[in-house]
MIFIMI-305863 format. One record per residue: x, y, z of N, C-alpha, C, O, CB in turn. Coordinates in steps of 0.02 Angstrom, whole numbers, always signed. Each point is the difference from the previous one (the first is absolute). Glycine has a CB too. Example, Ala and Ser with C-alpha at 12.3 -4.5 7.8 and 13.67 -1.06 7.14 Angstrom:
+--------+--------+--------+--------+--------+--------+--------+--------+--------+--------+--------+--------+--------+--------+--------+
|    n.x |    n.y |    n.z |   ca.x |   ca.y |   ca.z |    c.x |    c.y |    c.z |    o.x |    o.y |    o.z |   cb.x |   cb.y |   cb.z |
+--------+--------+--------+--------+--------+--------+--------+--------+--------+--------+--------+--------+--------+--------+--------+
|   +660 |   -284 |   +390 |    -45 |    +59 |     +0 |    +45 |    +60 |     +0 |    +52 |     -1 |    +33 |   -147 |    -58 |    +29 |
|    +77 |   +112 |    -98 |    +42 |    +59 |     +3 |    -39 |    +55 |    +37 |    +25 |    +55 |     +8 |    +34 |    -87 |   -116 |
+--------+--------+--------+--------+--------+--------+--------+--------+--------+--------+--------+--------+--------+--------+--------+
//
This chain:
+--------+--------+--------+--------+--------+--------+--------+--------+--------+--------+--------+--------+--------+--------+--------+
|    n.x |    n.y |    n.z |   ca.x |   ca.y |   ca.z |    c.x |    c.y |    c.z |    o.x |    o.y |    o.z |   cb.x |   cb.y |   cb.z |
+--------+--------+--------+--------+--------+--------+--------+--------+--------+--------+--------+--------+--------+--------+--------+
|    +43 |    -59 |     +0 |    -43 |    +59 |     +0 |    +45 |    +62 |     +0 |    +45 |     +5 |    +42 |   -138 |    -67 |    +19 |
|    +81 |   +108 |   -106 |    +40 |    +61 |     -5 |    -18 |    +50 |    +54 |    -55 |     -2 |    +28 |    +66 |    -17 |   -150 |
|    +34 |    +65 |   +135 |    -11 |    +51 |    +50 |    -48 |    +53 |    -27 |     +1 |    +16 |    -60 |   +114 |    -35 |   +108 |
|   -157 |    +45 |     -4 |    -44 |    +55 |    -19 |    +41 |    +64 |     +3 |    +27 |    +17 |    +52 |   -131 |    -77 |     -8 |
|   +108 |    +94 |   -101 |    +40 |    +61 |     -4 |    -43 |    +60 |    +19 |    -56 |     +7 |    -23 |   +128 |    -57 |    -67 |
|    -44 |    +92 |   +134 |    -36 |    +62 |    +17 |    +39 |    +59 |    -26 |    +60 |     +7 |    +14 |   -111 |    -60 |    +89 |
|    +18 |    +96 |   -141 |    +33 |    +57 |    -30 |    -32 |    +66 |    +19 |    +20 |    +53 |    -26 |    +13 |   -127 |    -68 |
|    -83 |    +73 |   +138 |    -29 |    +61 |    +26 |     -6 |     -7 |    +75 |     +5 |    -56 |    +27 |    -69 |    +78 |   -135 |
|    +54 |    +32 |   +142 |     -7 |     -2 |    +73 |    -62 |    -41 |    +20 |     +2 |    -38 |    +48 |    +55 |   +151 |    -39 |
|   -111 |   -105 |    -46 |    -61 |    -37 |    +15 |    +11 |    -75 |     -7 |    -23 |    -39 |    +42 |    -45 |   +137 |    -80 |
|   +103 |   -118 |    -15 |    +14 |    -71 |    -10 |    +45 |    -27 |    +56 |    -10 |    -55 |    +25 |     -2 |    +70 |   -149 |
|    +62 |    +24 |   +143 |    +46 |    -20 |    +53 |    -39 |     -8 |    +66 |     +6 |    -51 |    +34 |    +89 |   +111 |    -91 |
|   -134 |     -9 |    +75 |    -38 |     -2 |    +62 |    -49 |    -59 |     +2 |    -11 |    -30 |    +52 |    +22 |   +154 |    -44 |
|    -41 |   -139 |    -65 |    -46 |    -57 |     -4 |    +37 |    -66 |     +7 |    -20 |    -43 |    +39 |    -55 |   +111 |   -112 |
|   +130 |    -76 |    +37 |    +38 |    -62 |     +2 |    +26 |    -15 |    +70 |     -4 |    -57 |    +23 |    +37 |    +75 |   -142 |
|     -8 |    +34 |   +154 |    +29 |    -10 |    +66 |    -51 |    +12 |    +56 |    +17 |     -2 |    +59 |    +93 |    +36 |   -106 |
|   -173 |    -20 |    +28 |    -54 |     +9 |    +49 |    +19 |    +51 |    +53 |    -12 |     -9 |    +60 |    -25 |   -110 |    -79 |
|    +68 |   +174 |     -3 |    +29 |    +50 |    +45 |    -51 |    +27 |    +49 |    +13 |     +3 |    +60 |    +68 |    +27 |   -150 |
|   -139 |     -9 |    +66 |    -51 |    +29 |    +46 |    -21 |    -50 |    +53 |     -4 |    +17 |    +59 |    -37 |    +56 |   -152 |
|    +28 |   -133 |    +72 |    -26 |    -52 |    +44 |    +52 |    -24 |    +51 |    -18 |    -16 |    +57 |    -58 |    -19 |   -149 |
|   +139 |    +33 |    +72 |    +53 |    -27 |    +43 |    +45 |    +55 |    +29 |    +55 |    -14 |    +24 |    -57 |    -90 |    -93 |
|    -22 |   +166 |    +66 |    +39 |    +58 |    +23 |    +14 |     -2 |    +75 |    -44 |    -12 |    +41 |     -7 |    +78 |   -134 |
|   +114 |    -53 |   +109 |    +21 |     +5 |    +70 |    +13 |    +73 |    +18 |    -21 |    +24 |    +53 |    +71 |   -139 |    -58 |
|    -15 |   +151 |    -39 |    +21 |    +69 |    +13 |     -3 |    +41 |    -63 |    +22 |    -22 |    -53 |    +52 |    -17 |   +146 |
|   -103 |    +99 |    -88 |     -1 |    +48 |    -56 |    +29 |    +65 |    +26 |    -32 |    +34 |    +40 |    -69 |    -89 |    -95 |
|   +161 |    +72 |    +32 |    +32 |    +62 |    +23 |    -23 |    +61 |    -39 |    +17 |    +56 |    +17 |    +82 |   -124 |    +16 |
|   -137 |    +56 |    -86 |    -20 |    +54 |    -45 |    +41 |     -3 |    -64 |    -25 |    +15 |    -54 |     -7 |    +56 |   +152 |
|    +95 |    -91 |    -92 |    +44 |     -6 |    -58 |    +18 |    -73 |    -16 |    +11 |    -18 |    -57 |    +34 |   +131 |    +83 |
|    -42 |   -154 |    +26 |    +17 |    -71 |     -7 |    -54 |    -41 |    +35 |    -31 |    +22 |    +49 |   +155 |     +3 |    -54 |
|   -134 |    -86 |    -21 |    -50 |    -45 |    +29 |    +33 |    -68 |    +12 |    +33 |    -28 |    -43 |   -128 |    +89 |    -17 |
|    +84 |    -87 |   +120 |    +25 |    -66 |    +18 |    -59 |    -46 |     +9 |    -45 |    +13 |    +40 |   +148 |    +36 |    +16 |
|   -103 |   -104 |    -92 |    -54 |    -49 |     +3 |    +30 |    -70 |     +3 |    +58 |    -11 |    -18 |   -135 |    +89 |    -46 |
|    +36 |   -125 |    +85 |    +20 |    -70 |     +1 |     +7 |    -25 |    -71 |    -40 |    +19 |    -44 |    -18 |    -37 |   +155 |
|   +107 |    -22 |   -123 |    +10 |    -30 |    -66 |    -48 |    -58 |     -8 |     +4 |    -49 |    +39 |   +119 |    +84 |    -41 |
|   -170 |    -32 |    -46 |    -51 |    -53 |     -5 |    +28 |    -68 |    -17 |    -29 |    -51 |    +19 |    -50 |   +139 |    -53 |
|   +134 |    -91 |     -2 |    +36 |    -63 |    -11 |    +53 |     -2 |    +55 |    +54 |    +28 |     -7 |    -76 |    -31 |   -121 |
|     +4 |    -31 |   +182 |    +41 |     +4 |    +60 |    +55 |    -53 |     +0 |    -11 |    -58 |    -17 |    -87 |   +103 |    +79 |
|   +157 |    -24 |    -42 |    +57 |    -46 |     +5 |    +25 |     -1 |    +72 |    -18 |    -46 |    +37 |    +50 |    +69 |   -158 |
|     +8 |    +25 |   +140 |    +22 |     +3 |    +70 |    -54 |    +35 |    +42 |    -37 |    +42 |    -25 |   +160 |    -41 |    -11 |
|   -125 |    -18 |   +100 |    -50 |    +29 |    +45 |     +6 |    +76 |     +2 |    +53 |    +27 |    +17 |    -51 |   -133 |    +51 |
|    -56 |   +141 |    -85 |     +0 |    +73 |     +0 |    +22 |    +32 |    -65 |     +9 |    +60 |     -3 |    +12 |    -67 |   +123 |
|    -13 |    -33 |   -173 |    +21 |    +27 |    -65 |    -49 |    +54 |    -23 |    -61 |     -9 |     +5 |   +115 |   -101 |    -34 |
|    -27 |   +165 |     +3 |    -43 |    +55 |    -21 |    +24 |    +33 |    -63 |    +49 |    -20 |    -31 |    -77 |    +37 |   +148 |
|    -10 |    +34 |   -136 |    +17 |    +41 |    -58 |     -2 |    +73 |    +23 |    -48 |    +23 |    +30 |     -1 |   -108 |   -113 |
|   +103 |   +120 |    +69 |     +5 |    +72 |    +15 |     -1 |    +35 |    -67 |    +48 |     -4 |    -39 |    +19 |    -14 |   +148 |
|   -121 |    +55 |   -123 |     -9 |    +29 |    -66 |    -13 |    +75 |     +4 |    -31 |    +25 |    +48 |    -14 |   -134 |    -89 |
|    +69 |   +144 |     -9 |    -12 |    +72 |     -6 |    -74 |    +12 |    -12 |    -32 |    -37 |    -38 |   +149 |    +56 |     -7 |
|   -145 |    +33 |    +75 |    -71 |    +14 |     -7 |    -20 |    +26 |    -68 |    -57 |     -9 |    -22 |    +56 |    +32 |   +143 |
|    +47 |     +9 |   -155 |    -13 |    +23 |    -69 |    +38 |    -45 |    -48 |    +48 |    -33 |    +20 |    -65 |   +154 |    +19 |
|     -5 |   -123 |   -101 |    +32 |    -44 |    -49 |    +68 |    +28 |    -21 |     +6 |    +58 |    -17 |   -120 |    -95 |    -23 |
|   +164 |     -6 |    +42 |    +67 |    +16 |    -24 |    +32 |    -65 |    -24 |    -13 |    -53 |    +28 |    +25 |   +153 |    +52 |
|    +30 |    -95 |   -131 |    +29 |    -61 |    -28 |    +75 |     -7 |    +12 |    +31 |    -46 |    -26 |   -119 |    +51 |    -60 |
|   +117 |    +40 |   +124 |    +72 |     -2 |    +13 |    +14 |    +26 |    +70 |    -33 |    +46 |    +24 |    +58 |    -32 |   -147 |
|    +25 |    -43 |   +155 |    +22 |    +24 |    +66 |    +23 |    +73 |     -6 |     -8 |    +39 |    +47 |    +43 |   -157 |    -14 |
|     -6 |   +136 |    -90 |    +24 |    +68 |    -11 |    -57 |    +51 |     -5 |    +12 |    +60 |     +4 |    +87 |   -109 |    -62 |
|   -160 |    +26 |    +48 |    -58 |    +45 |     -4 |    -23 |    +24 |    +68 |    -43 |    +45 |     +4 |     +8 |   -104 |   -107 |
|    +62 |    +31 |   +156 |    -20 |    +18 |    +68 |    +20 |    +72 |    +15 |    +56 |    +21 |    -14 |    -45 |   -142 |    +50 |
|    -57 |   +159 |     -6 |    +15 |    +69 |    +19 |    +39 |     +0 |    +66 |     +5 |    -51 |    +34 |   -110 |    +92 |    -93 |
|   +132 |    +17 |    +77 |    +35 |     +6 |    +64 |    -46 |    -14 |    +59 |    +19 |    -33 |    +48 |    +58 |   +118 |   -100 |
|   -139 |    -59 |    +49 |    -49 |    -14 |    +53 |    -15 |    -74 |     +6 |     -6 |    -26 |    +55 |    -44 |   +139 |    -74 |
|    +44 |   -147 |    -38 |    -14 |    -72 |     +0 |    +59 |    -38 |    +29 |     -9 |    -50 |    +34 |    -67 |    +64 |   -133 |
|   +137 |     +8 |    +84 |    +59 |    -33 |    +27 |     +4 |     +8 |    +76 |    +16 |    -47 |    +36 |    +44 |    +68 |   -145 |
|    -74 |    +39 |   +133 |     +0 |    +12 |    +73 |    -54 |    -42 |    +33 |    +11 |    -29 |    +53 |    +32 |   +145 |    -71 |
|   -102 |   -118 |    -12 |    -55 |    -38 |    +28 |    +14 |    -75 |     -2 |    -20 |    -37 |    +46 |    -59 |   +127 |    -81 |
|   +114 |   -113 |    -17 |    +18 |    -71 |     -4 |    +44 |    -19 |    +60 |    -10 |    -52 |    +30 |     +4 |    +57 |   -156 |
|    +54 |    +37 |   +144 |    +44 |    -14 |    +57 |    -41 |     -6 |    +64 |    +13 |    -46 |    +40 |    +81 |   +107 |    -97 |
|   -141 |    -17 |    +68 |    -42 |     -3 |    +60 |    -46 |    -61 |     -1 |    -10 |    -33 |    +51 |    +15 |   +158 |    -43 |
|    -33 |   -139 |    -66 |    -46 |    -56 |     -7 |    +36 |    -66 |    +13 |    -27 |    -44 |    +33 |    -41 |   +109 |   -116 |
|   +129 |    -72 |    +57 |    +39 |    -61 |    +12 |    +13 |    -10 |    +74 |     -1 |    -57 |    +25 |    +55 |    +70 |   -138 |
|    -42 |    +41 |   +149 |     +9 |     -6 |    +73 |    -63 |    -28 |    +33 |     +4 |    -43 |    +44 |    +77 |   +139 |    -46 |
|   -139 |    -72 |    -19 |    -63 |    -24 |    +27 |    -12 |    -73 |    -18 |    -22 |    -40 |    +41 |    -25 |   +156 |    -48 |
|    +61 |   -134 |    -56 |     -8 |    -68 |    -23 |    +43 |    -48 |    +41 |    -24 |    -51 |    +25 |     -1 |    +93 |   -142 |
|    +88 |    -25 |   +124 |    +46 |    -44 |    +36 |    -17 |     -4 |    +74 |     +6 |    -54 |    +30 |    +83 |    +81 |   -113 |
|   -110 |    +28 |   +113 |    -19 |     -1 |    +71 |    -61 |    -46 |    +10 |     -1 |    -39 |    +48 |    +47 |   +156 |    -33 |
|    -95 |   -112 |    -58 |    -60 |    -42 |     +7 |    +17 |    -74 |    -11 |    -25 |    -43 |    +36 |    -46 |   +139 |    -75 |
|   +113 |   -111 |    -11 |    +19 |    -69 |    -12 |    +41 |    -29 |    +58 |    -11 |    -57 |    +20 |    +11 |    +81 |   -143 |
|    +46 |    +16 |   +150 |    +39 |    -23 |    +58 |    -45 |    -14 |    +60 |     +6 |    -52 |    +33 |    +93 |   +118 |    -74 |
|   -145 |    -20 |    +54 |    -45 |     -8 |    +58 |    -48 |    -59 |     -8 |    -20 |    -30 |    +49 |    +29 |   +153 |    -30 |
|    -27 |   -139 |    -81 |    -50 |    -51 |    -13 |    +31 |    -70 |     -9 |    -25 |    -48 |    +28 |    -46 |   +136 |    -80 |
|   +124 |    -92 |    +12 |    +26 |    -66 |    -20 |    +74 |    -11 |    +14 |    +24 |    -57 |     -7 |   -110 |    +58 |    -80 |
|   +123 |    +50 |   +107 |    +71 |     -6 |    +17 |    +44 |    -32 |    -54 |    +33 |    -49 |    +14 |    -69 |    +42 |   +103 |
|    +36 |    +34 |   -177 |    +43 |    -28 |    -52 |    +74 |    +14 |    +16 |    +17 |    +49 |    +34 |   -109 |    -35 |   -120 |
|   +136 |    -57 |    +61 |    +72 |    +12 |     +8 |    +27 |    +52 |    -49 |    +45 |    +38 |    +17 |    -34 |   -155 |    +24 |
|    -39 |   +119 |   -100 |    +21 |    +46 |    -53 |    -60 |    +24 |    -39 |    -55 |    -28 |     +4 |   +166 |    -30 |    -13 |
|   -101 |   +112 |    -28 |    -51 |    +26 |    -45 |    +31 |     +3 |    -70 |    +55 |    +26 |     -9 |   -112 |    +42 |   +102 |
|    +21 |    -94 |   -142 |    +21 |     +6 |    -70 |    -51 |    +43 |    -37 |    -61 |     -7 |    +11 |   +119 |   -106 |     -7 |
|    -33 |   +156 |    -47 |    -42 |    +41 |    -43 |    +19 |    -17 |    -72 |    +58 |     +6 |    -19 |    -68 |    +88 |   +106 |
|    -40 |   -114 |   -125 |    +13 |    -20 |    -69 |    -39 |    +47 |    -46 |    -61 |     +6 |     +6 |    +79 |   -127 |    +27 |
|    +18 |   +154 |    -78 |    -32 |    +45 |    -49 |    +23 |    -22 |    -70 |    +54 |    +18 |    -22 |    -59 |    +80 |   +105 |
|    -36 |   -137 |   -116 |    +17 |    -24 |    -66 |    -38 |    +38 |    -55 |    +29 |    +21 |    -49 |     -5 |   -134 |    +98 |
|    -89 |   +121 |    -39 |    -44 |    +36 |    -47 |     +3 |    -27 |    -71 |     -5 |    +38 |    -49 |    +19 |    +64 |   +120 |
|     -5 |   -167 |    -78 |     +3 |    -32 |    -66 |    -71 |    -18 |    -24 |    -14 |     +4 |    -60 |   +129 |    -48 |    +87 |
|   -158 |    +25 |    +18 |    -68 |    -19 |    -18 |    -48 |    +57 |    +14 |    -44 |    +15 |    -40 |    +70 |   -135 |    +65 |
|    -16 |   +153 |    +31 |    -45 |    +54 |    +22 |    +37 |    +66 |     -6 |    +43 |    +16 |    +40 |   -105 |    -93 |    +38 |
|    +44 |   +115 |   -129 |    +36 |    +60 |    -19 |    -23 |    +60 |    +42 |    -26 |    +49 |    -26 |    +40 |    -94 |    -90 |
|     -6 |    +38 |   +181 |    -17 |    +53 |    +47 |    +51 |     -3 |    +57 |    +21 |    -54 |    +20 |   -145 |    +50 |    -50 |
|   +144 |    +62 |    +55 |    +51 |     +4 |    +52 |    -25 |    -33 |    +65 |    -45 |    +25 |    +33 |    +89 |    +81 |    -84 |
|    -12 |   -162 |    +68 |    -18 |    -36 |    +61 |    +57 |    -46 |    +21 |    +44 |    -17 |    -40 |   -166 |    +22 |     +8 |
|   +119 |    -24 |    +95 |    +47 |    -47 |    +29 |    -39 |    -58 |    +29 |    -54 |    +10 |    +28 |   +138 |    +82 |     -3 |
|    -57 |   -152 |    -31 |    -26 |    -56 |    +38 |    +39 |     +0 |    +66 |    +61 |     -2 |     +0 |    -93 |    -67 |   -105 |
|     -4 |    +72 |   +160 |    +29 |     +2 |    +67 |     -3 |    -71 |    +27 |    -53 |    -28 |    +11 |    +18 |   +150 |    +10 |
|    +94 |   -152 |    -11 |     +3 |    -70 |    +19 |    +38 |     -8 |    +66 |    +61 |     +1 |     +1 |    -66 |    -35 |   -122 |
|    -32 |    +25 |   +175 |    +32 |    -16 |    +64 |    +33 |    -69 |     -6 |    -28 |    -45 |    -32 |    -56 |   +116 |    +97 |
|   +142 |    -79 |    -35 |    +37 |    -62 |     -5 |    +10 |    -32 |    +68 |    +10 |    +35 |    +50 |    +48 |     +8 |   -152 |
|    -62 |   -109 |   +103 |     +1 |    -37 |    +63 |    +49 |    -58 |     -2 |     -1 |    -40 |    -47 |   -117 |    +73 |    +67 |
|   +161 |    -37 |    +30 |    +48 |    -55 |     +5 |    -35 |    -62 |    +26 |    +23 |    -56 |    -12 |    +71 |   +137 |    +31 |
|   -148 |    -72 |    +18 |    -34 |    -56 |    +32 |    -74 |     -1 |    -20 |    -28 |    +50 |    -22 |   +108 |    -45 |   +119 |
|   -109 |    -63 |    -91 |    -71 |     -9 |    -15 |    -43 |    +43 |    +47 |    +15 |     +5 |    +59 |     +7 |   -123 |   -100 |
|    -74 |   +149 |    +13 |    -47 |    +41 |    +39 |    -68 |    -34 |     -1 |    -16 |    -39 |    -45 |    +79 |   +145 |    +17 |
|   -102 |    -92 |    +78 |    -69 |    -24 |     +4 |    -46 |    +61 |     -1 |    +10 |    +48 |    +38 |    +24 |   -152 |    +28 |
|    -84 |   +103 |   -110 |    -49 |    +54 |     -1 |    -62 |    -24 |    -37 |     +4 |    -33 |    -51 |    +86 |   +122 |    +54 |
|   -148 |    -73 |    +25 |    -63 |    -17 |    -33 |    -11 |    -74 |     -9 |    -32 |    -21 |    -48 |    +39 |   +129 |     -9 |
|    +21 |   -148 |   +102 |     -7 |    -72 |     -5 |    +44 |    -31 |    -53 |     -9 |    -59 |    -17 |   -106 |    +73 |    +57 |
|   +161 |    +25 |    -67 |    +44 |    -25 |    -53 |    +73 |     +4 |    +23 |    +18 |    +41 |    +42 |   -100 |     -4 |   -130 |
|   +122 |    -80 |    +59 |    +72 |     +1 |    +11 |    +31 |    +38 |    -59 |    -12 |    -17 |    -58 |    +11 |    -93 |   +124 |
|    +41 |   +160 |    -51 |    +31 |    +43 |    -51 |    +75 |    -14 |     -2 |    +35 |    +11 |    +49 |   -124 |    +78 |    -33 |
|   +113 |   -113 |    -72 |    +70 |    -15 |    -10 |    +26 |    +45 |    -55 |    -27 |     +1 |    -55 |    +12 |   -122 |    +93 |
|    +68 |   +158 |    -25 |    +33 |    +41 |    -50 |    +47 |    -46 |    -38 |    +59 |     -7 |    +18 |    -68 |   +115 |    +53 |
|    -16 |   -138 |   -124 |    +37 |    -52 |    -37 |    +63 |    +26 |    -33 |    +45 |    -39 |    -15 |   -153 |    -18 |     -4 |
|   +113 |   +121 |     +8 |    +60 |    +28 |    -31 |    +55 |    +20 |    +48 |    +56 |    +13 |    -21 |   -131 |    +26 |    -67 |
|    +59 |    -38 |   +153 |    +49 |    +23 |    +50 |    +62 |    -44 |     -3 |     -7 |    -61 |     -3 |    -85 |   +104 |    +76 |
|   +152 |    -16 |    -71 |    +19 |    +71 |     +3 |    +12 |    +32 |    -68 |    +29 |    +54 |     -4 |    +20 |    -78 |   +115 |
|    -69 |    -10 |   -165 |    +10 |    +26 |    -67 |    -57 |    +46 |    -22 |    -37 |    +26 |    +41 |   +101 |   -128 |    -68 |
|    -71 |   +110 |    -39 |    -53 |    +43 |    -27 |    -69 |    -26 |    +21 |    -10 |    -60 |     +7 |    +84 |    +89 |   -105 |
|   -121 |    +17 |   +107 |    -67 |    -20 |    +22 |    -38 |    -36 |    -55 |     +7 |    +16 |    -59 |     -8 |    +80 |   +137 |
|    -40 |   -144 |    -57 |    -47 |    -30 |    -46 |    -59 |    +47 |     -8 |    -23 |    +30 |    +49 |    +59 |   -147 |    -17 |
|    -61 |   +124 |    -92 |    -57 |    +46 |    -11 |    -61 |    -38 |    -26 |    -46 |    +30 |    -26 |   +127 |    +63 |     +3 |
|    -79 |   -159 |    +29 |    -53 |    -42 |    -27 |    -66 |     +6 |    +37 |     -6 |    +35 |    +51 |    +93 |   -112 |    -87 |
|   -136 |    +44 |     +9 |    -68 |     +0 |    +27 |     -9 |    -61 |    +46 |     +2 |    -57 |    -23 |    -46 |   +118 |    -79 |
|    +33 |    -47 |   +165 |    -16 |    -53 |    +47 |    -75 |     +7 |    +13 |    -21 |    +40 |    +42 |   +139 |    -41 |    +12 |
|   -158 |    -38 |    -91 |    -72 |    +12 |     -3 |    -34 |     +0 |    +68 |    -46 |    +39 |    +11 |    +48 |    -91 |   -122 |
|    +20 |    +10 |   +158 |    -33 |     +0 |    +65 |    +17 |    +63 |    +40 |    -33 |    +14 |    +51 |    +35 |   -138 |    -51 |
|    +48 |   +161 |    -21 |    +19 |    +62 |    +33 |    -27 |    +61 |    -37 |    +12 |    +57 |    +21 |    +91 |   -114 |    +22 |
|   -139 |    +46 |    -97 |    -28 |    +55 |    -40 |    -75 |     +3 |     +4 |    -32 |    +35 |    -39 |   +129 |    -45 |    -37 |
|   -126 |    -28 |   +122 |    -73 |     +3 |     +9 |    -18 |    +64 |    +37 |    +40 |    +25 |    +40 |    -46 |   -152 |    -37 |
|    -53 |   +154 |    -17 |    -20 |    +64 |    +28 |     +6 |     +3 |    +76 |    +25 |    +49 |    +27 |   -101 |    -36 |   -124 |
|    +52 |    -65 |   +131 |     +1 |     +1 |    +73 |    +72 |     +9 |    +26 |    +11 |    +40 |    +46 |   -113 |   -113 |    -44 |
|   +149 |    +37 |    -30 |    +71 |     +6 |    +20 |    +26 |    +70 |    -15 |    +31 |    +32 |    +43 |    -14 |   -156 |    -64 |
|    -31 |   +148 |    -39 |    +24 |    +67 |    -20 |    -29 |    +54 |    +45 |    +36 |    +46 |    +21 |    -24 |    -86 |   -139 |
|    -77 |    +36 |   +132 |    -32 |    +51 |    +43 |    +26 |     -3 |    +71 |     +9 |    +52 |    +32 |   -111 |    -59 |   -103 |
|   +116 |    -54 |    +96 |    +28 |     -6 |    +68 |    +69 |    +32 |     +3 |    +16 |    +35 |    +48 |    -81 |   -142 |    -31 |
|   +106 |    +94 |    -67 |    +67 |    +30 |     -2 |     -6 |    +76 |     -3 |    +34 |    +36 |    +37 |    +13 |   -138 |    -94 |
|    -90 |   +126 |    +11 |    -10 |    +73 |     -7 |    -21 |    +31 |    +66 |    +28 |    +50 |    +21 |    -61 |    -67 |   -140 |
|    -16 |    -13 |   +152 |    -26 |    +28 |    +62 |    +51 |     -1 |    +56 |     +4 |    +48 |    +39 |   -118 |    -84 |    -73 |
|   +154 |    -16 |    +39 |    +52 |     -2 |    +51 |    +53 |    +54 |    -12 |    +23 |    +32 |    +47 |    -43 |   -156 |    -33 |
|    +38 |   +134 |    -77 |    +49 |    +52 |    -16 |    -28 |    +69 |    +14 |    +35 |    +43 |    +27 |    +15 |   -117 |   -114 |
|   -113 |    +86 |    +68 |    -32 |    +65 |    +13 |     -1 |    +16 |    +75 |     +9 |    +57 |    +20 |    -80 |    -73 |   -122 |
|    +61 |    -36 |   +143 |     -4 |    +12 |    +72 |    +67 |    +18 |    +30 |     +3 |    +23 |    +57 |    -98 |   -103 |    -53 |
|   +149 |    +70 |    -41 |    +67 |    +16 |    +25 |    +31 |    +61 |    -35 |    +60 |    +10 |     +4 |    -46 |   -130 |    +22 |
|    -54 |   +160 |    -59 |    +26 |    +61 |    -32 |     +8 |    +55 |    +52 |    +21 |    +55 |    -17 |    -76 |    -85 |    -91 |
+--------+--------+--------+--------+--------+--------+--------+--------+--------+--------+--------+--------+--------+--------+--------+
//
């Protein structure tokens, strides 16, 4: 099955279910749960306006990104205690400025009645679809726990 390509902000927001899975909206950046979940707490940090290059970011957006990342990492640490944070910005399929936020874990975690194993640790993160971790109830539980620690 081929990847669904998003080339507008509306397509991106729909594909990643940004509104529904939103954790934090700074006004310039939005952090939401990644609907195709891999590591516990995986998210998407996306620019609120459409842009196709990191170089398109304004000075205000760059300053806000720094503050937003601090909030993201603080909430993830308080909620799930990852050992590392990985940020992946490829923009090969989805032509909109965004990062995949991937908390990394050296040890197995338990959450939502599931066992979470970071299969790529300590190497590059896996970004695959773990279907039992991408069900709405699991995603909403993760979202709500992270929101409560902002």
